[in-house]
N, C-alpha and C positions, 0 to 999 in steps of 0.2 A: 152634292148639296152640303154635306158637313164641312167640306173645305171652304165653301163660300161663307159659311157662318163663322168658322173658327179663325180664318185669316184676319178679319178686322179685329176680333177679340185679341188675337196674338199681337197685332200691331199696337193696340191700345195698352196692353199689359207691358210690352217692351218700352213704349214711350213713357209710361208711368214709372217704371223702374229707372229709366235713364233720368227722368226728372228728379226723382228722389236722390239720385247719386250726384246731381249737379251737372250732368253732361247734357249736351244738346241732342235733340232728336231731329233728324233730318226730315222726318215724315209728319205731315199734319194728320193727326189721328182721326179726324172727322172725314177728310176728303181723300186721304191717301196721297195728296199732293206733296211733292218734295220742296215746294217753295216756302212753306211756313216752318218756323223753328219753334220748338217747345223749350222754353227756358224758365227755370224757377226764378221768381222775383225775390231777390235777397235783401234783407234788412241792411241799411247803410248805403245801398246803391241807389242811383237815380231810378225813380219809378218809371215804368213805361208810359209813353205818351197816350193819353186817353181823353176823349171829349165826347159828350153826349148831351142831348136835350132831355130835360126832365119832363114828366108828363104835364107839368104846369106851364111848360114853354121856356123855362130858364135854361141856361147852359151850365154844364159842369166841365171844367178844364182842370186836369191834374198836371201840375208842373210848377217850375220856379215862379215866384211872384204871386202865386195863388193863395187861397186860404189853406189853413190846416184842414185836411179832409179825412174823415172817416168814411171810407168807401166800403160798402157792404154788398156782397153778391148773394142773391137769394132767388127762390122760386116759390110760386104759389102753392105747389104741391108739397112743400117742405115744412113739416110741422115745427121742427126746431128753429127754422128761420123766423117763423112768426113769434116764437117764444122770446126772441131777443128784441122785438120791436119796443117793448116798454123800456128796456134799458137804453136803447138808442134815443128814445124820446127824452128820457131823463138826462142823458149826456148832452143833448142839444140844449135843453133848458138850462143846465148848469154851465156849459162851456160856450154855447153859441154867442153870447154877448162878448166873449173874449176872443172870438175869431174862429171857432170850430164850425165846420160845415159838415153835416151828416147827409150822405146820399146813399140810398139803397137801390141797387140796380137789379131788376128782375131779368132773369135769363129765360123766361118762359117763351116758347115758340108761339106764334099766332097773334091773336088780337090782344090789345092792351086792356080790354075790359076786365078780364079776371084779375089783373094786377090792380086796377082801380078799385075793384070790389073789395079786395083784401085790404088795401090801404084805408078804405072807408070803414070797413068792419072793425079794424084795429085803431081807428082814429089817430093815425100817425101824424106827427107834426114835422118830421124830417122830410126831405125831398125824396121823391121816387122817380126812377127812370126805368125804361123798358128797352132791353137790348136783345130782341129776338134773334139777331144774327150771331149772338155770342161773342162779340168782339172783346168784351170785358174778360171773358174766360180765356181768350187767346193772349191777351196782354198781361193778365194776372192769373196764370194757371194754378189751379188747386185741385185736389182730389175730392171734389164735392162742394156742396153748399150746406150751410152758410160758410162764407169766407169773408174775412174783414181785413182791411189794410188801412193803416194810418200813414198818410202822406204829408210830409212837412211842407212848410211854406217855401222851402228851398227846392222842393221837388224830390227829396229823398224819401225812401221807404223807411219809416221809423219803427214800424211794428206790423206784424201780420199774425193772423190766427185763423185756423180752419176749425169750424164747429161753433157752438153757441158762444157768444161773447162772454168772457169771464169778467167778474166785477172789477178786477185789477185794471181793466182798460181805462177806468176813470183816473187812476193815478198816472198812467202812461200819458193820457191826454193833458193832464195838469202839468206834467214835466215838459211836454212839448210846447205848451203855451207859455211856459216860463222862460223859454229860450228867446234870445233877442231875434227880432225880425231881420232876416238877411237883407242886406242892401242890394239894390239892383244895379 
């Protein structure tokens, strides 16, 4: 019994250590499958391909030729995730007209209704998506939520942060928007 409980925890701990050291983990920590690879997403590199429909039916695509995107990964049970909603609304109000798109992707399992309830409770103005399969977590691995990623119009990872968004994200976004739009 103890071995059945400890084996997945040991695999998860090993994968997390490998991720932190920048190495690839050959094992998917959720399924035990050797087909998925856990790789940290590095600032300056191309962001992983990711597309999802928002709860309002719009689509989000991360990649070259798209908007500057602040991608936030959160969950309804995470109190600190909800703390940063006001800042994300402020960032969208300030920088949205200049090309920033803010999308918060919930990784809650199950129904979308709790996600919608939290979005309504906090009166968010940014876009919300629901990814119960956790694809965003596999593409943008982090050790917990909230985690935020700023992805440039050229598809490169410009900035990332695990934990509640710091106020300095405003200046990071301003700098990214001041850069020339890459030609296609």
